[in-house]
C-alpha positions in Angstrom: 4.4 41.9 -35.2 3.4 38.7 -36.7 6.1 36.9 -35.1 5.0 38.7 -31.6 1.5 37.1 -31.7 2.9 33.7 -33.0 5.9 33.8 -30.1 3.8 34.5 -27.2 1.0 31.9 -27.4 4.2 29.4 -28.4 5.9 30.6 -25.6 2.7 30.0 -23.0 2.4 26.8 -24.2 6.4 25.2 -23.8 6.0 26.6 -20.4 3.0 25.1 -19.3 4.3 21.9 -20.3 7.2 22.4 -17.8 4.0 22.7 -14.7 3.8 19.8 -12.8 0.5 19.7 -10.6 0.2 18.7 -7.1 -1.7 15.2 -6.2 -5.4 15.4 -5.7 -7.4 14.2 -3.4 -10.9 12.4 -3.9 -11.7 8.6 -4.7 -8.1 8.4 -6.0 -4.6 9.4 -4.7 -2.7 11.4 -7.3 0.4 10.0 -8.0 1.6 12.4 -11.1 -0.1 14.1 -13.5 -3.4 12.6 -14.3 -2.7 9.6 -12.2 -4.5 8.4 -9.7 -5.1 5.2 -7.7 -8.5 3.8 -7.2 -9.1 3.0 -3.2 -9.1 -0.8 -1.9 -12.5 -2.6 -1.4 -14.0 -2.8 2.2 -12.7 -6.5 2.7 -9.3 -7.8 0.4 -8.9 -11.1 0.5 -5.4 -12.7 -0.6 -4.5 -15.9 -1.5 -1.1 -17.8 -0.6 0.9 -15.0 -1.8 0.1 -11.2 -0.2 -0.6 -9.6 -4.1 -4.0 -8.0 -5.2 -4.7 -6.9 -8.5 -7.4 -3.9 -9.0 -7.9 -1.2 -12.1 -4.5 -2.2 -13.2 -2.2 -1.8 -10.6 -0.9 -4.0 -8.1 -0.8 -4.0 -4.3 1.4 -5.9 -2.0 0.4 -6.1 1.5 3.3 -7.1 4.1 3.5 -6.4 7.9 0.2 -4.5 8.5 1.3 -1.9 5.3 0.1 -1.9 1.9 2.0 -0.5 -1.2 1.2 -0.2 -4.6 2.9 -0.4 -8.4 2.0 -0.3 -12.0 3.4 -4.2 -12.4 4.3 -6.7 -9.6 8.0 -6.0 -10.4 7.7 -2.3 -8.8 8.7 0.7 -8.0 6.7 0.4 -5.3 5.3 3.4 -3.5 2.9 3.4 0.0 -0.5 3.0 -0.2 -2.4 6.0 1.9 -3.9 4.9 5.0 -7.3 6.5 3.6 -6.8 3.9 0.8 -6.5 0.7 3.1 -9.6 -1.8 3.2 -10.8 -2.2 6.8 -10.3 -5.8 6.6 -7.6 -8.1 5.3 -8.0 -12.0 5.1 -6.2 -14.8 3.8 -7.4 -17.7 2.2 -5.8 -21.0 2.5 -4.2 -19.9 6.0 -4.7 -21.0 9.3 -5.0 -17.4 10.8 -3.9 -17.3 14.5 -2.3 -20.9 14.1 1.6 -19.5 13.9 1.2 -15.6 14.2 4.7 -15.2 13.9 5.2 -17.9 11.3 8.2 -19.3 13.0 7.1 -23.4 12.9 6.4 -23.2 16.6 2.2 -23.5 16.8 1.0 -20.4 19.3 0.0 -22.9 21.8 3.7 -23.8 22.5 5.0 -20.8 21.6 6.6 -18.4 23.9 6.9 -15.7 21.7 4.0 -15.4 19.8 4.6 -11.8 18.0 7.9 -12.9 17.3 8.7 -9.4 18.6 11.4 -10.9 21.1 10.1 -10.2 24.3 8.7 -13.2 25.7 4.4 -13.8 26.1 4.3 -13.9 30.0 6.4 -10.4 29.9 4.4 -8.9 26.8 1.8 -6.6 27.4 0.1 -7.6 23.9 1.8 -10.8 23.1 -0.2 -11.2 19.9 1.0 -7.6 18.7 4.5 -7.5 17.4 4.2 -3.6 17.4 3.5 -3.0 21.1 5.5 -4.7 24.1 
């Protein structure tokens, strides 16, 4: 009788430890049990490198996409679009001078966005995702 009174709560504790909660919703994104990633501020200003640090996480910006990790070494996870900033600015970069970073200034570049479609045939010559 006493063994069953001890065994039942012990079994409940051990089985409860195996349960993994689904990611939560709200101000942070759940990436595991009890771990949330805070949303980025409305405007993020990046320096010469595309990394941003906030709340113990490292965020990386590349090709209009954000990823985050515990450290700069990774592993990297895609950040949900609901947590993206409204605007991303760059310091020490003349935005618009060389959009595809090929070394040719935009005013002389025949393919400003680097998508392989010449500007004269490109419906969106400044957007590499649309032709």
